[in-house]
C-alpha angles and dihedrals in degrees: 000000000000114000126201126207120215130200098191141034147207139012113033095184087065126065102345127105107225132197120294094246093060130081116256116243108191140167109257141182105232127190110225127198093258105005139035115205128169128223103061135144115238125228118236140158100355114176110242093226133084103257145126112297103243119204114255113221140061127304096263090052092048091053091047091050091052091050092049093050092043090235132129119248132223125196124207109208107199144152129217092240095050111110096197088050091056090046090055089053095048098042119013099034090043094054110114095222092050090048093050095044092048094048091053101038112023146042106227124206136180126212121191105222089209095045127101096260094029096060092054094045092046090051092049091053095038093238111177102160133054137253097034124168126206120193122204132187118231090269091063096254120139109242102169148007132205134172141191131033113327121187122228097263094050094042089055088052090051092051091050090047092057093039100035096170091068126075130195109266118246121244111295117241124223094245131092116267119246106237141119113284127013116004103216116208114244117215142072128296094268091052090048093054090048091049093051093047093047094047093043090227130128114241138212131208124211105212106199143153129221092241097049112112098198089048090057091047092054091048092051098042120009098041091047095052110119096223093046091048094049094050095042094047092049099046107024145039104234124208138178122214124190101215092206098051137069114311090003092074094057095039094049088053092046093052093038096238108190104166141030137272097028115171108199122195127210135180121242091273094055098258114144113243102173148311143233120213129203139013116333125182120221095269094050095043092050088055090049091052091051091050094054094041087062094054 
């Protein structure tokens, strides 16, 4: 197995200059409609299709990101003229179950076999056919190879094969999960509006992306805080929205989301009443919740 050594660690969107062909993901100071908070991840160059969120950077950075997250990595070697490659994008990588499983269990990366970096990498690995898929464990060791078009069902099986500890999640119900911290409502936008109206509570939406470092920090710490959870669950309907997936793409455009995380607040009838942008610890977010409860 080939092993890669890394000199630096998470997160790539912060503090590292990446290759010219990739989109920049930088910390920013964004002025929100009612708050201005530093330490945010900016939005740039999102594909306007529902698809797997592929890591933006070079191969070494992708491997380092996987190591930092403790996740395996898969690489999709493709070319623009490859019909099966395009079919993978339109079908397999657009499948909701594949998207969800990948976001939770893998770092995904694309390499253009005809691109500057891609040609060199393809030559190193002796890739002659496209698409080809290489699977790595979190240590950077190659654990599997696949090639050719693979439908969604079989691609999920491949991902499970090379990450056997993870199983495909069962269908999500439209009820809040019972866990410590904030119980985020599960359902689509229409169901969320109906839930808020029926409960008579205002609601807030956490607009996030899978590559956003501050978003992950809030999910792991702020949203799991017991005091934050108790207050939010009592006074709000809480909701998470991936800005690069499904309804999130259109809604992030509608509400002109420019940085992540953005927590947007609405009254019980769905009228926007304000937003908070950037990383907030438990103490600050609790204060933000109390502020918008009073409006």
